N, C-alpha and C positions, 0 to 999 in steps of 0.2 A: 487502616481506615478507622478513625476515631468515632466515638458515639456522637460527638457534636457534628462531625461532617456527615454522618449517616442521616441525621435529622435536619439537614440544611433545608432552607426554604425551597419551594417549588422552582424548578428551572423551566422557563418557557422557551422552547426551541423551535426554530423554523427550518424547513427542508427546502433547499434550492436545487431543482432537478429531481424529478420523482420517477425516473426510468428504472431499468433493471437493477442497477447497483443499489439504489436507494431502497427499493422494495425487498431485495434479498439480504441486505446488510444493515443499512442505517436505521430504517424504520423499526424492524423487529428488535434490533439491539437496544435502541432508546426506549421503546415501548415497554420493555421488561423492567425498567429501572424505577423504583419507587421515588416519587417526588419529581418526576420528569413529565412534562406535558408537551405533546406535539401541538403547538399553538397554531401554526400556519404552514402552508406549503405553497410552492410556486413552481411553475413550469410554463414555457411558452406554448406548449401543446394544450389548448383549452380542454379538449376532450379527455386527455390523459389526466390532467390535474383534477377535473371534476370527478372522474372515476375513482382516483386515489382518495379524494376527500370523502366520498361515500363509503369506500371500502374500509378506510382507517378511522372514520368518525371524526374527521377534522373539520371544524366549523368555518375556518378562514382559509380560502384557497384563491390564488391569484395567478395571473399570467405576467404581471409586472413586478419586478423586484422591489421597486420603491414602495409599492403597496404592502408587500410582506414586511419590509423593514419598519414601516410605520406602525406595526403592531406592538412595538415596545418589547422586543424579544431580548432574552439573555444570551442566546447563542444561536448559531446557524450551522448547518451541514451543507456543503457544496458538492454536488455530484452531477456536474455538467460536462459537456465537451471541454477539452483542455484550454482552448483559446479564450474561454469565458472566465477562467479561474481568477486571474488578476483583478479585473474590474469588480467582480463579485466579492472577492476578499476585501478589497479596499472599501467598497461601499458598506460591507458588514462591520468592519473595524470602525469606520467613521460613525456608524450608528451605535457604537458601544457594545458590539456583540463579540463574544468568544467565537472562534472559527475552527471547525474541522473540515478540511478540504481533501478531495481526492487527489491522487498523484497523476502526473507531475504537477507541481504547484504552478509553474510558469512555462513559457514557451522558449526560454533561454536562461542561461545562468545569470546574466545581468538582471533580467526581469525577476528571477527567483530571489536574488539578493535584495532587490528593492522590496519585494513582498515581505521577506523575513524582517528587514530593518523596520518597516512600518509596523508590523505586528509586534515586534519586540518593544518598540518605542511606545506603543499604545498601553502597555501594561496588562493587556488581555491575554487569555490563554489561546494558544494556537497549536494545531495538531495536523500532521500529514497522515493520510489514510494508508499506511503501510501495514495492511492487515495480516501479513504472514508472520509478523512478530508475535501474534497471539495464538498461533497453532500450539496446542499442548505439547506436542513433540519438540517444537522449537523452544518452548519455555524450558523444557528439560535439557535439551542440547546446549542452550545458553549456559545453564547451570553447570553442566559437565565441563564445558570449555573454560568458563571463568573461574571455576574452583580448582582447575588443574587436574581433574580426574583423568583426562585424556593425555596428560603430559604437555610438552611443548608442541604447538600445532605447526606441522611442517608444510602440508599442502592440503588443498581441498578442491572439489569440483561441484559445480552447480548446474543443473539442467532443467529446462522447462520446455518440453516438446509436446505439441498439440497438432491436431488436424482440423483446421477450420474450413477446409475445402477451398476452392479457388474462385468462388463468387464474391460479390461485393460484401463488405462488412461495415458499411456506413461511414460515419465521420472518422473512425479510427484509421481509415486508409488514406486520409488527406493531410498532408503536412501543414496546411494552413490552419486546420482545426486541431490536429493531434500533436504537431511538433515533431514527433518521431513515430516510428512504427513499432515493431516488436521490442526494440530497446526501451522505448518510453512506456509501453504497455506492460509487459512482463519483466523485462530486464531490470527496470529501475527498482522494483520490489526486491530483487535479489542483490542489487548493489547495496541497498540499505541493510538487509539482514546479514550480508557478508561482513559489512563494517561493524555491525553489532557483535558478530562472533569473532572476527579476526583483527579488528582495529582499522585505523585509517588507511585508505588506499594511497600508495605512493605513485604508481605509474601503471599504464596499460598499453597493450598493443591489440589490434582488433581487425575484424573483417565483417562487412555487412553486405547483404544482397537483397535486391528486390527480384523475386523469382517469377511472379505471375502478374498479369495486368489488372485483374479484378475489374474488368470493364463491363460486366453485366451482373444483374441481380439474380437471385436464386430462381426467379420465375422467367428469366431470359430477357429482361428488359435492359437495353443499353444504359450505361452510366459513365461518367468521367473516370478514366483509369486511375489507379492508385499511384502515389508518388512517394511511398515510404517503404522501408525494408520489411521483408517477410522473415528474415533469418539474420541472426547476429551471433558472433562468437568473439570472446576476448580473453586474454590472459592478464591477470592483475598481480602486482606485487604489493605487499603490505608492510607498514612500519614494524610489525611484529617479526618480520622475516619470513612469514608464510607466503605461499603463492596459491592462486586459485584459477581454475579454468572454468569459463562460463559458456553455455550454449543455449540459445532460445530460438524457437521456430514454430510457425503456425501451419506448416505444410508437411508434417511428419506422419506419413501414412501408417495406420495401425495404432495411432495415439489419440483417437477420438472417434465418436463422442464417448465420453466416460472413461476412456483408456489413457487419458493424459498422463504424461510422465513428468513428475516434479520431484527432483531429488537434490539433496545436499549431503555430500559425504565429506567428513572431516577426518584427516589422518594425523594422529599425534604420536609422540614418542612412546607412549604407554599403550594406548588403545585407539581404535577408530570407531566412528559412529556414523550412521546413515539415518537421515530423516526423509520420509516420503509423505507428501501431502495427503495421499489417499489412505494412509494409515496413521491418522493424527494422534492416536492414543498409544503409539508404540515407537520405539527406536530399534535399530539393529546395532549391536555392540560387538566388537571383536578385539581380542588382545593379540599379543605376539604369537604368530604361528597357530592361531585359532580361527575357526570359521566364525562368521557372524552368527549371532543368536538374537532372537527376539526378546526385548526387554520392555515390559509394560511401563508406561509413563506413571510415576507415582502420583497419588491422588492430589498432593499439594500443587502439582504443576498442571492439572487438568483445566483449571480456570485461574483467572487473576484473583488475588485476595479480595474477598468481599463481594465478588460478582454474583448477581442473582441468577445467573445462567446455570441450569442443570446440565452438566457435561454428558450425561447419559440419555438426554432427551433429544429427539430429532436426529437429523443427519449430521454426524460430527464433522464432516468435511465442510459443511456450511455454517453450523452454529458457533464454532469457535470465533467467528468474525464478530459476534455480538459483544465480545469482551472489549473490542475497540471502543464502542460507545461507553462502556463502563470506565475505561481509562480517561476518556474525554471528560465525562461528568465528574469523576473523582478528582481530577486535576483542578477543575473549576471550584469544586466544593472545598478543596484543601489548599487553594491558592498556591499551587506549585506548578512548575512547567509540565506540560504534557510530554509523554514519551511514546512515540517519536513526535517531535515538534517540527515547526517550519525549518528549524536549523538542520534537521536531518533531511528534510526535503531538499534544502539547498546543497547539502553535501552530496546527495545522490545525483542531483542535476550536474554538479561539477564533474563527477566521474563519468556520467553519461556523455557530456560534451567532449570529454577527453577521448572516449571510445570513438565518437564520430570523427574527431580530428585524427586519431591514430589510423583509422580506416582510410580516410581521405589522403593522408600523407604517407601511408605505409611505413610507420615508424612508431617507436615507443614515445608516449606522451606523459609528462608528469602532471599530477593533479595540482591545480592552483591551491595556494595556501589560504585556508579559511580559518579565522580565529575560533577558538572553542566557545561554546555558548556560555552565557552567564549562568550561574547556579542560584537556586533559591527562587 
């Protein structure tokens, strides 16, 4: 981060969708960055947007996206149901705004390709909200893998097991709004960080299951049943020669609330390493015929370079996510691609759709060829 970049002019940012994710991740991340102003917020829920405006001290709040974009913003963050992502991204780009959008970017691979191509042609910065890339332990694990400390990576396993109960979970349980269930919610994060660690996915085989109807709310009111999967597992092969086994589920008794299981284990020819989300400041490392031992994450990996976040303040399972906003703002100020960008969102969507096809046809499915992103 150069001195010139650090002293860049104020960035005026708008927030589209001010529900739980925005309140937990995007607003607190952006509000900590010097020279960033939350200029305006927008949500179709008038009561919610009014409450957030008062809570956050934002003077301009709207229920109409056009009104927000008329504010002359530099950038926007989109945290809405998935089916709204494409029209909001396109409207923001047309208004000349840099865009950070929640995952998945689109409802299909073809839609996601169109989103990426429009964003890339605009010359604006674009970023996919793959927050797990910013976990301190993941920063350190990436370093160990990419510098060869673990040796050649042979195989890996990735698990995200939770217990959300069997009642309705809102828009996330409907294909028309969410596109996918557990695969699109938790799985796509892991698709992305596995490619960051292991390289491009070559092919997958998979199984997906919808286990419960979710046809009533927590207070017993009937609602339309869900039509997406609660559980998914797949086996992936990588260009590097590594393999990885994935499992995601929202109905794993004993894994919630607060006991969620989130693990990535990498086995190399020299050593193995385990990341666990709920211990974000440490890894487990083990060499040949040695038990795993706890290794603290070195200080240089606790935050991204230049980040104003204090890694020792607040709940570390939550606060690492604020560095995502720092990456977005830094990329804008430095006129460089965001990491991860919409290209990575497109890659993850390609793998996710291959998982769906592999389950449907009960066969191995190759990942479509996607050109590498431009550099600079």
